[in-house]
N, C-alpha and C positions, 0 to 999 in steps of 0.2 A: 504494500500500500504506500509506503514511504517513497519507494522508487518511482511509482506512477505519479505521485504528487510532485516529485522533483523534476520529472520530465515535463509535466504540464507547466510548472513554474518557469523552467528554462525556455520553453517554447513561447510562453507569453512574454517573457523578457526580451527575447529576440524580435518578436513581432512588434513590440512597443518601440524598440530601438529603431527598427526599420521605418515605422510610421513617423517617428520623430525626425529622422533624416529626410524623409520625403516632404514633410511639412516645412522644414528649414530650407530645403531646396526650392520649393514653391515660393516661399517668402522672398528669397534672394532673386528669383525670376521676376516677381512683381516689383521689387525695389529697382532693379535695373530698367524695367519698362517705365516705371514712374520717373526715373532720372532722364530717360530718353525724351519723355513728354515734357519734362521741366526745361530741357534745352530748347525745345520749340517755343514753349511759353515765354522763356526769358528773351529769346530772339524777337518774338512778336511784340513783347512789351517794349523792348529797346527800339524796334522799328516804329512804334506808334508814339514815341516821345521825341521831343527836340525838333530842330529845324532840319528838314530832309534835304536842303541844299547846302548844309554845312559839311565841309570835307571830312569832318570827324564823325559824321552820322553813319550808322551802319548801312542804310539804304544807299547813301551817296557812294560809299566805298564799294558796295556790291554792284551798283550801276556802272561805275567808272572802271573797275578792275575785273568784274565778273566773279569775284570771290571776296571773302573776308579773311583778314590775317589771323586774328585770334578766334579760334573756334570752340574753345572750352569755356566752361562757366565755373565760377567759384561759389562758395557757400551763400554769398549775398546776391547771386544772380548777375554778377558782372562778368563781361567777356574778358578772358585772359588767355595768355599763351599756353599755360599749363595749370590746370586747377582741378580741385576735387570738391564734390558736393559734401561728402561725408567721409571721414577717414577712419571710422570705426564701425564698419558694416560687414558682418560675417567674417571678421578677421582680415578684411581688405579695405580698399577705398573705392568709392563710387565716383565715376567720371562722367560728366555730361558734355556732349559735343554736338555742334550744329554743322550741317553741310547744306548751305543754300545753293540752289541752282535757278538761273533765270530761264524760264521756258519760252516765253514770248517777250521780246524786247519792248514792243509797243503795239499792242493789238488795238487797232482803231475801231473795231466793232464793239468792244467793251460790253459783251453780252450780259444782260441782267441789270444794266445801269442806264438810267436816263439822265444824261449830264445837263440837259436844259440850258446849254450855253449858246444856242443859235449858231451863228457863223464862227464863233470862237471854238466850237467843239471840233473843228477840223484839225486842231493841233493837240487835242486831248485824246488819250487812249489808256489802255490798261497794260501794266507789266505783270506777268504771271510768274509766280515763283513756286518751286517745289522745295519745301523745307524738310530735311531728313534729320531727325534727332537720334543720336546714338547714346545709349547708356552702357557703361561697362563697370564690372566689378574687377578691380585689379588688386592682386596680392603679390608682393615681392617681384614686381615688374612683369608678372604674367597675368594675362586676361583670363579670368575664370568664367565669367558670364557676360553675355552681350544681349542687348535688345535694341530694336530699331522701330521707329514709327515715323510716319510722314504726314505732312499737311500741305495742301495747296493753298496759296495765298495770292491775293490780287491787290495791286496798288494802282489807283487812278493817278495819272501823271501827265505832264506835258511831254509830247513826243518831239523828237528833233526834226 
């Protein structure tokens, strides 16, 4: 009887350890996905503030060079060359990165928008972007988990 109870106890212990590992793994997957989404949110927040014709503005940089220099975000949501959102997650660090791509430089049809500018609307169009957010869990320089999410965004702008 004691042998049977021991076997049942060991089996339950192994099963519970496996379930705990699976739950921790799912938690880390969700955290890396949330970090990928936070990269997109931080980029959109930065794009929607400030003067868009200022050379230091993220959209100005993206329009003129086709890319942005600093693609990672720090804990405060600021774009930096190398930053981490959280340095104590699952024994590693969470990294948020944005990869913006210009899809249409100046779409004059601007579907879905009524600009209402009359003859001035000939110079107005939409710039379409694909924003790819990457979340990574990094430990000892090695990427343990990755997650990616995308958002299509549109900017109403003056065309050249």
